[in-house]
Steps between C-alpha positions, in 0.01 A plus 500: 500500500714186518860605425726211602506139616797348687559136595714444809608136527759259640459289183642730237608236244176303540298820449699587188437154358126517590424840354697437184353157432144539620424868457733564206680799652870565453673553833838673500729633774486876508808717462660619827656371818181373659373155416172586327317352202254641252199323343455589130203442277562374143520854369785579743297708747612456860182444709631364827805442716632226724746511789643222712401478866847497642636665812360604837220720363301186404371301802539123444126438532402760240380319186589586146263769384407753238495869591260715297547873469226751422567856386280759662507880500496526886605193701352620831164598355478169308572297817247705699247431223525132598361597843821446696818692574788446254683265742203261515457480119864459405776546762728641231284758328756724331531801280713387209796701383458634148580227252474202735174387341549602135141483374388760758804715572489703821187345641474282805469122526354255740667160529298194611645149543302207355607148614 
């Protein structure tokens, strides 16, 4: 089940302008110390996030991209169901801590980058 989408970009302000003008989403900075933004639908539901690609963790040649997260009951079994070990399907297959993916509390998630 799709549980979260996250845009990572070096063009934060341009992305805010695009998604507000073209897609009609409201984009606001989230509360907290980390620079993070939330995409809201017209009814106020938060459906995606955005974070700037700053710092050493983002190689200069890595393009802006969307990361898509899927909630699954068992991350290892789901990755193996694709016919490959977890590391080959998504290098960062993780078991989510309770509450980190609100629609499916306590289940796992698999993150995939989409450029």
